[in-house]
C-alpha positions in Angstrom: -43.3 13.0 -19.0 -40.0 14.0 -17.3 -38.4 10.8 -18.5 -39.5 11.5 -22.1 -38.2 15.1 -22.0 -34.9 14.1 -20.6 -34.5 11.3 -23.2 -35.3 13.7 -26.1 -33.0 16.6 -24.9 -30.0 17.1 -27.2 -27.7 16.3 -24.2 -24.4 16.0 -26.1 -24.9 19.3 -27.9 -26.0 21.1 -24.7 -23.1 19.7 -22.7 -20.5 20.6 -25.4 -22.0 24.1 -25.7 -21.8 24.7 -21.9 -18.3 23.3 -21.8 -17.2 25.8 -24.5 -19.0 28.7 -22.8 -17.5 27.9 -19.4 -14.0 27.9 -20.8 -14.2 31.4 -22.3 -11.5 33.5 -20.6 -12.7 36.4 -18.6 -10.9 39.8 -18.4 -8.8 39.8 -15.3 -10.7 42.7 -13.7 -14.0 40.7 -14.0 -12.8 37.4 -12.7 -13.0 38.0 -8.9 -16.4 39.6 -8.9 -17.7 37.0 -11.4 -16.5 34.1 -9.2 -17.8 35.7 -6.0 -21.2 36.1 -7.6 -21.2 32.4 -8.6 -20.1 31.4 -5.1 -23.0 33.4 -3.6 -25.5 31.8 -6.0 -24.2 28.3 -5.5 -23.0 28.3 -1.9 -19.4 27.6 -2.8 -16.9 28.2 0.1 -14.4 30.8 -1.1 -12.4 30.4 2.1 -11.1 27.0 0.8 -9.9 28.2 -2.6 -6.2 28.1 -3.4 -4.7 31.3 -4.7 -6.4 34.5 -5.8 -9.8 34.5 -7.6 -8.4 36.6 -10.4 -6.0 33.7 -11.2 -8.9 31.6 -12.4 -9.3 32.6 -16.1 -12.7 31.1 -16.6 -15.7 29.6 -14.9 -14.4 26.1 -15.9 -11.0 26.9 -14.2 -12.9 28.0 -11.1 -14.9 24.7 -11.1 -11.6 22.8 -11.2 -10.1 24.8 -8.3 -7.7 23.1 -5.9 -8.0 23.5 -2.1 -5.9 25.9 -0.2 -3.0 24.2 1.7 -4.0 23.2 5.2 -7.8 23.6 5.0 -8.4 19.8 4.9 -6.2 17.9 7.3 -6.3 14.3 6.2 -7.9 11.9 8.7 -5.6 9.1 10.1 -8.3 6.5 9.2 -7.6 3.8 6.6 -10.7 4.8 4.7 -11.6 8.4 3.9 -14.3 10.1 1.8 -13.1 10.6 -1.8 -14.8 13.9 -2.5 -17.2 16.6 -1.2 -20.9 16.1 -1.7 -24.1 14.5 -0.4 -24.7 10.7 0.0 -27.1 9.2 -2.6 -26.5 5.7 -1.1 -24.0 3.9 1.0 -23.4 0.7 3.0 -23.2 -3.0 2.2 -23.1 -4.5 -1.3 -25.6 -7.3 -1.8 -26.9 -9.2 -4.9 -24.6 -7.5 -7.4 -26.6 -4.2 -7.4 -26.5 -0.8 -5.9 -29.4 1.5 -4.9 -30.0 4.4 -7.3 -32.9 5.7 -5.3 -35.1 3.9 -2.8 -36.8 1.0 -4.5 -34.7 1.3 -7.7 -31.3 -0.5 -8.3 -28.8 -0.8 -11.0 -26.1 -3.5 -11.9 -22.6 -3.1 -10.6 -21.3 -5.1 -13.5 -22.9 -2.7 -15.9 -21.5 0.3 -14.0 -18.0 -1.2 -14.4 -18.5 -1.6 -18.2 -19.8 -5.2 -18.2 -17.0 -6.6 -16.0 -18.9 -9.4 -14.2 -15.7 -10.9 -12.6 -14.7 -7.6 -11.1 -18.3 -6.9 -9.9 -18.3 -10.3 -8.0 -15.2 -9.3 -6.0 -17.3 -6.6 -4.3 -20.1 -8.9 -3.1 -20.3 -8.6 0.7 -18.2 -5.5 0.7 -19.4 -1.9 0.9 -20.0 1.1 -1.3 -20.6 4.9 -1.3 -22.3 7.0 -3.9 -21.7 10.7 -3.5 -23.5 13.5 -5.5 -21.4 16.6 -6.2 -23.5 19.8 -6.5 -22.2 22.9 -8.3 -21.1 24.4 -5.0 -18.8 21.5 -4.2 -15.0 21.1 -4.6 -14.8 19.0 -7.8 -11.6 17.0 -7.4 -11.9 13.3 -6.6 -9.3 11.6 -4.3 -8.4 8.0 -3.4 -10.3 6.8 -0.3 -7.5 4.2 0.4 -3.8 3.4 -0.1 -3.2 1.4 -3.3 -1.9 1.3 -6.8 -3.8 2.4 -9.9 -3.9 -0.7 -12.1 -6.4 0.4 -14.7 -8.1 3.6 -16.0 -11.1 2.7 -18.1 -13.2 5.4 -19.8 -16.6 4.1 -20.7 -18.8 6.0 -23.2 -22.4 6.6 -22.5 -25.2 9.2 -22.2 -25.2 12.5 -20.5 -28.4 12.5 -18.4 -28.5 14.8 -15.4 -27.6 12.9 -12.2 -29.6 14.9 -9.7 -32.0 13.1 -7.4 -35.0 14.1 -9.4 -33.6 12.5 -12.6 -32.4 9.4 -10.7 -36.0 8.7 -9.8 -37.2 8.5 -13.4 -34.2 7.2 -15.5 -33.6 3.5 -14.8 -29.9 2.3 -14.6 -28.9 6.0 -14.7 -25.3 5.7 -13.3 -24.6 2.6 -15.5 -25.9 4.5 -18.6 -24.0 7.7 -18.4 -20.4 8.4 -19.6 -18.0 7.5 -16.8 -14.4 6.6 -15.9 -13.4 3.6 -13.8 -10.3 3.8 -11.7 -9.3 0.3 -10.6 -7.0 0.4 -7.6 -5.1 -2.6 -6.2 -5.1 -2.8 -2.4 -2.3 -4.1 -0.3 -3.9 -7.6 -0.2 -4.1 -7.7 -4.0 -7.8 -7.2 -4.2 -9.4 -4.2 -6.1 -11.1 -1.0 -5.1 -13.1 0.8 -7.8 -13.6 4.5 -7.9 -16.1 5.5 -10.7 -16.4 9.1 -11.8 -19.8 9.6 -13.6 -20.4 12.4 -16.1 -23.7 14.1 -16.5 -25.5 16.8 -18.5 -23.0 19.7 -18.9 -20.4 17.6 -17.0 -18.8 15.5 -19.6 -15.2 16.7 -18.9 -13.5 14.1 -16.7 -9.7 14.4 -16.4 -7.5 11.8 -14.8 -4.7 13.1 -12.5 -2.7 9.9 -12.3 -1.5 7.2 -14.7 -1.9 3.4 -14.4 1.0 1.9 -12.4 1.1 4.9 -10.0 1.1 4.3 -6.3 -1.7 6.3 -4.7 -2.0 7.2 -1.1 -5.4 7.8 0.6 -6.3 11.4 -0.1 -4.2 11.5 -3.3 -5.9 13.1 -6.2 -7.3 10.7 -8.9 -9.3 13.0 -11.2 -11.1 16.2 -11.8 -14.7 17.0 -12.9 -15.4 19.9 -15.2 -18.5 20.6 -13.2 -20.4 18.7 -10.4 -21.5 15.1 -10.9 -21.4 11.7 -9.0 -18.7 9.4 -7.6 -19.2 5.8 -6.7 -16.6 3.8 -4.6 -16.7 0.0 -4.3 -14.7 -1.9 -1.7 -14.4 -5.7 -1.2 -15.2 -7.5 2.1 -12.6 -7.5 4.8 -11.7 -3.8 4.4 -12.9 -0.9 6.5 -16.5 -0.3 5.4 -18.6 2.7 4.3 -21.4 3.1 6.8 -25.1 3.1 5.7 -25.9 6.8 5.9 -29.2 8.7 5.3 -29.6 10.1 1.8 -28.5 13.7 1.7 -25.8 13.3 4.4 -23.0 15.7 3.6 -19.5 14.3 3.4 -16.1 16.1 3.0 -13.1 14.8 1.2 -10.4 13.5 3.5 -12.6 13.0 6.5 -12.8 9.5 8.1 -15.4 7.3 6.5 -15.4 4.2 8.6 -17.4 4.6 11.9 -14.8 2.9 14.0 -12.1 5.2 12.7 -13.9 8.6 12.9 
């Protein structure tokens, strides 16, 4: 029943409506109390927010908030977490698929827009899938040093990406609207960072252009609201560990066990 209801929902119209409403400017005297109320309800950490709350003109602007200088010292590890959130799956890449939920997988090639050749490069490597909740910091950063070679927006659906939906919608992450950042590592092989949109989260903005050098911890893109990020690395690189579902991670912290 849940799958049917989610399929029938007017997801595009709902998402565009929420996007318009979230962007409505608030009177300056209401901004700080409004954002504090949202933070209390969602669990957002106001101690990390750059600037004054009254400077964020709308809820959408608050969702895209940058971090205050110095609150996230970047780890010296070669591999860092790309964003805040909770682990949906992580660890080795085998058989050209990733785990969506326990017992249910989806195709890496389909996630990457049907690019079979690129998907094969990640066989034997590692991956991490991180779910961003409304409370989280919504900017996505590079987990490695590299050069952005391609930025590929891929159209798709706007299903919710919470764990409950992931259990009932097959191939969810490969069906939703998404943007693939293909980075080139120092050895010439790729790393893929995929920002996946969701219901009410169809606003993905790139922060860098193809051809740009990107340092680990450098910003790649911004979500309008919370969603999901998938990172794929080839074999021979520092590896994402296999962590329990729900493990909290923080952008900029060391990801590889040997480097933490």
